[in-house]
C-alpha positions in Angstrom: 0.0 0.0 0.0 1.3 3.4 -0.9 0.6 6.4 1.4 -0.3 9.7 -0.3 -0.8 13.2 1.1 -3.3 15.3 -0.8 -2.7 18.9 0.1 -2.7 22.5 -1.2 -3.8 25.9 -0.2 -7.3 26.8 1.1 -9.9 26.8 -1.6 -7.5 25.4 -4.1 -9.7 22.5 -5.3 -8.6 19.6 -3.2 -12.2 18.2 -2.9 -12.5 17.8 -6.7 -9.3 15.8 -6.8 -10.3 13.9 -3.7 -13.5 12.9 -5.5 -11.6 11.6 -8.5 -9.3 9.6 -6.2 -12.3 8.1 -4.3 -13.9 7.0 -7.6 -10.7 5.3 -8.5 -11.0 3.2 -5.4 -8.5 4.9 -3.2 -9.1 5.1 0.6 -9.6 8.7 1.6 -8.7 9.9 5.1 -9.7 13.5 5.9 -7.3 15.1 8.4 -9.5 18.2 8.4 -12.6 16.1 9.3 -10.6 14.3 12.0 -9.7 17.7 13.4 -13.4 18.8 13.4 -14.4 15.6 15.2 -11.7 16.3 17.9 -13.3 19.7 18.5 -16.8 18.3 19.0 -18.2 18.4 22.6 -17.2 14.8 23.0 -13.9 15.2 21.3 -10.5 15.1 23.0 -9.5 18.6 22.0 -12.8 20.3 23.0 -12.1 21.0 26.8 -8.7 22.7 26.3 -9.9 24.9 23.4 -13.1 26.1 25.2 -11.0 26.8 28.4 -8.6 28.9 26.3 -11.1 30.9 24.3 -14.2 30.9 26.5 -17.9 30.6 25.8 -17.8 33.2 23.1 -16.7 30.6 20.6 -19.6 28.3 21.4 -22.8 27.9 19.3 -26.2 27.5 21.0 -25.8 23.8 21.1 -22.5 24.1 23.0 -20.5 23.0 19.9 -17.5 25.1 18.8 -18.6 27.7 16.3 -15.9 27.1 13.7 -16.4 30.4 11.9 -16.0 32.3 15.2 -12.9 30.3 16.1 -11.4 30.7 12.6 -11.6 34.5 12.8 -9.6 34.4 16.0 -7.0 32.0 14.6 -6.4 33.7 11.3 -5.9 37.0 13.2 -3.7 35.7 16.0 -0.7 33.5 15.2 -0.2 32.6 18.9 -3.8 31.4 19.2 -3.4 29.4 16.0 -0.3 27.7 17.3 -2.1 26.9 20.6 -4.9 25.1 18.8 -2.6 23.4 16.3 -0.5 22.1 19.2 -3.5 20.4 20.7 -5.2 19.2 17.5 -2.4 18.1 15.2 -0.8 15.4 17.4 -4.2 13.8 17.8 -4.9 14.0 14.1 -1.5 12.4 13.3 -2.4 9.6 15.7 -5.7 8.9 14.0 -4.0 9.0 10.6 -1.3 6.4 11.6 -3.9 4.1 13.2 -6.1 4.1 10.1 -3.2 3.6 7.7 -1.8 0.8 9.8 -5.2 -0.9 10.0 -5.7 -0.7 6.2 -2.2 -2.0 5.5 -2.8 -5.0 7.8 -6.1 -5.7 6.2 -4.8 -5.2 2.6 -8.1 -3.5 1.7 -6.6 -0.7 -0.5 -3.7 -0.1 -2.8 -3.6 3.7 -2.2 -4.2 5.4 1.1 -4.8 9.1 0.7 -4.9 11.7 3.5 -6.5 15.0 2.5 -4.9 17.7 4.7 -4.5 21.4 3.9 -1.6 21.6 6.4 0.6 18.6 5.4 3.7 20.8 5.2 2.9 23.2 8.0 2.3 20.4 10.6 5.3 18.3 9.7 3.2 15.4 8.3 5.4 15.0 5.2 7.4 12.1 6.7 4.2 10.1 7.1 3.8 9.7 3.3 5.4 8.0 0.3 4.1 10.6 -2.2 2.9 14.2 -1.9 0.2 15.6 -4.3 -0.2 19.4 -4.2 -3.4 21.0 -5.6 -3.0 24.6 -6.6 -4.6 27.4 -8.8 -3.8 31.0 -9.7 -4.2 33.5 -6.9 -7.2 35.3 -8.2 -9.1 32.1 -8.7 -8.2 31.0 -5.2 -9.4 34.4 -3.8 -12.6 34.2 -5.7 -13.4 30.7 -4.6 -12.7 31.5 -1.0 -14.9 34.6 -1.0 -17.8 32.6 -2.6 -17.3 29.6 -0.4 -17.1 31.3 3.0 -19.0 34.5 2.3 -16.1 36.7 3.4 -14.5 39.9 2.1 -11.4 40.1 -0.1 -9.2 41.4 2.8 -10.2 38.4 5.0 -9.6 36.0 2.1 -6.2 37.4 1.6 -5.4 37.1 5.3 -6.5 33.5 5.4 -4.4 32.6 2.3 -1.4 34.5 3.7 -1.6 32.5 6.9 -0.6 29.4 5.0 2.7 28.4 3.5 3.4 29.9 0.1 1.9 27.6 -2.6 5.0 27.9 -4.8 7.1 26.3 -2.0 4.5 23.5 -1.7 4.5 22.8 -5.5 8.3 22.8 -5.4 8.3 20.0 -2.8 5.5 17.9 -4.4 5.8 14.6 -6.2 2.8 15.6 -8.3 1.1 19.0 -8.7 -2.4 19.5 -10.1 -3.4 22.9 -11.4 -7.1 23.5 -11.0 -7.2 27.0 -12.4 -8.9 26.0 -15.6 -12.2 24.2 -16.5 -13.5 21.5 -14.3 -13.0 18.9 -17.1 -9.3 19.8 -17.3 -8.9 19.4 -13.5 -10.6 16.0 -13.5 -8.4 14.9 -16.4 -5.2 16.0 -14.6 -6.4 14.2 -11.4 -7.2 11.1 -13.3 -3.7 11.1 -14.8 -2.1 11.4 -11.4 -4.4 8.7 -10.0 -3.2 6.3 -12.7 0.4 7.1 -11.9 -0.1 6.5 -8.2 -1.9 3.2 -8.8 0.9 2.0 -11.1 3.5 2.9 -8.4 1.5 1.2 -5.7 1.3 -2.0 -7.8 5.0 -1.8 -8.5 5.8 -1.5 -4.8 7.4 1.9 -5.3 7.1 3.3 -1.8 9.8 5.4 0.0 
């Protein structure tokens, strides 16, 4: 089994590529979803985060209001580091456990973890291949504004809080540009999926 990181900047089109990989039979692990689960009221990260930021980040049902928390984190690097220090080690543990279980069971040839912060959180060493999804800056800004209903300044701040996409592309094994038409993105993702499957079947891991 080959272990693959699917990463890229915020609103870069990772979900489109993930859908292609899923249709090809790859197992998809979402580090972002794992992080959200950890911040649910029953999650392991919930108590420390609520204690740090107080009831102002809670929704009516006592769950963490992710939009309210995001505004704090994107504006305050120290606060962001605090949350990452709690959540990321727990996410890595879930990733390792899931990958080990699937390898033992032999149920998939390609294990993919979708994580926007693969480089930022030091996850690179967990994987055999890195796939970076990227697009031109204006496309990324427009997608983020449309997706999250925020202004241009906030979109720029969120993009700026992440590692430069050029550096990510430079460190990638495969890079998929999603700037163009959807059909072009799907075709590029399909081509990378075929390469990954060939490498997995050839035993070309680290």
